[in-house]
C-alpha positions in Angstrom: -73.7 -143.4 45.6 -70.9 -142.0 48.1 -67.9 -140.6 48.0 -64.8 -142.8 49.5 -63.5 -141.4 52.8 -59.9 -140.6 52.3 -57.9 -140.8 55.4 -57.3 -137.1 56.8 -53.9 -137.3 55.6 -54.3 -137.3 52.2 -55.6 -134.4 50.5 -56.7 -135.7 47.0 -57.7 -138.9 45.8 -55.7 -139.2 43.0 -53.0 -137.2 40.8 -52.1 -138.4 37.4 -49.1 -136.9 35.4 -47.5 -137.6 32.0 -43.9 -137.7 31.9 -42.7 -137.5 28.1 -38.8 -137.3 29.2 -37.4 -139.5 32.0 -33.4 -139.1 32.2 -30.5 -137.7 34.3 -30.9 -134.6 32.1 -34.0 -133.5 32.8 -34.1 -135.5 36.7 -34.0 -131.8 38.0 -36.7 -130.9 36.8 -38.8 -133.7 37.0 -37.5 -134.5 40.6 -39.2 -130.7 41.5 -42.5 -131.7 39.8 -43.0 -135.2 41.8 -41.8 -132.7 45.1 -44.7 -130.5 44.2 -46.8 -133.3 43.8 -46.4 -135.3 46.8 -47.1 -131.9 48.7 -50.2 -132.7 47.7 -50.3 -135.6 49.7 -52.0 -137.7 47.3 -53.6 -141.3 47.9 -52.4 -142.1 44.6 -50.2 -141.2 41.8 -50.4 -142.4 38.7 -47.3 -141.7 36.2 -48.2 -141.8 32.2 -45.1 -142.6 30.6 -47.0 -143.7 27.2 -44.6 -140.8 25.8 -41.4 -141.6 27.4 -39.2 -143.5 25.0 -36.3 -144.3 27.5 -35.6 -144.5 31.1 -31.9 -144.7 32.7 -30.7 -145.4 36.2 -31.4 -141.9 36.9 -35.0 -142.6 36.1 -35.2 -145.8 37.9 -34.0 -144.6 40.8 -36.3 -141.2 40.8 -39.4 -143.8 40.6 -38.2 -145.7 43.3 -37.5 -142.9 46.0 -41.3 -141.3 45.1 -42.6 -144.9 45.9 -40.5 -144.6 48.9 -42.2 -141.7 49.7 -45.6 -142.4 48.8 -45.4 -146.0 50.7 -44.5 -144.1 53.6 -47.7 -142.3 53.8 -49.7 -145.5 52.9 -50.1 -144.2 49.3 -49.4 -146.2 45.9 -47.6 -145.0 42.6 -48.8 -146.7 39.5 -46.7 -146.7 36.0 -49.3 -146.6 33.4 -48.9 -147.3 29.7 -44.9 -148.0 29.3 -44.0 -148.4 25.8 -42.5 -151.6 24.9 -38.8 -150.9 25.4 -39.7 -148.9 28.7 -41.6 -151.8 29.7 -38.4 -154.1 29.5 -36.2 -151.8 31.4 -38.6 -151.9 33.6 -38.9 -155.6 34.1 -34.9 -155.9 33.8 -34.5 -153.3 37.1 -37.5 -155.9 38.7 -39.9 -152.9 38.8 -42.3 -154.5 37.9 -42.1 -156.4 41.2 -42.1 -153.2 43.2 -44.3 -150.8 41.4 -48.0 -151.2 40.1 -48.0 -151.1 36.4 -51.0 -150.7 34.0 -51.0 -150.7 30.5 -54.8 -149.9 29.8 -55.3 -146.3 29.4 -58.4 -146.0 31.2 -56.9 -147.7 34.2 -55.7 -145.8 37.2 -57.1 -148.8 40.0 -54.7 -149.8 42.7 -53.3 -153.0 41.1 -50.6 -155.0 43.8 -47.0 -154.5 43.6 -45.4 -157.4 41.4 -48.9 -157.7 39.1 -49.3 -156.0 35.9 -52.8 -155.2 34.7 -53.9 -156.1 30.9 
């Protein structure tokens, strides 16, 4: 089996992060973490929200900003395992039509935006 060859602009195929809190109060810290992650030039970033109990408008804006920055580099942002409450917030904000959202803990595969993998 051969290792897939990534375009030279990517330094890593995948970066996974788990975020427990994602709201205005922790936005500077989480935003700085995403800045460090994006500096690694990953082909895909998976944000595990299984421990996150709430998202606010600032968090939605941050996720959209990370998505835009990755899209400009032809990279992908995937949200993994949002709990039902967070999933509803993502749906109400129509992020499920923009971001890849997966609910299987073992799945980090690229899913087309607007599709949910179960």
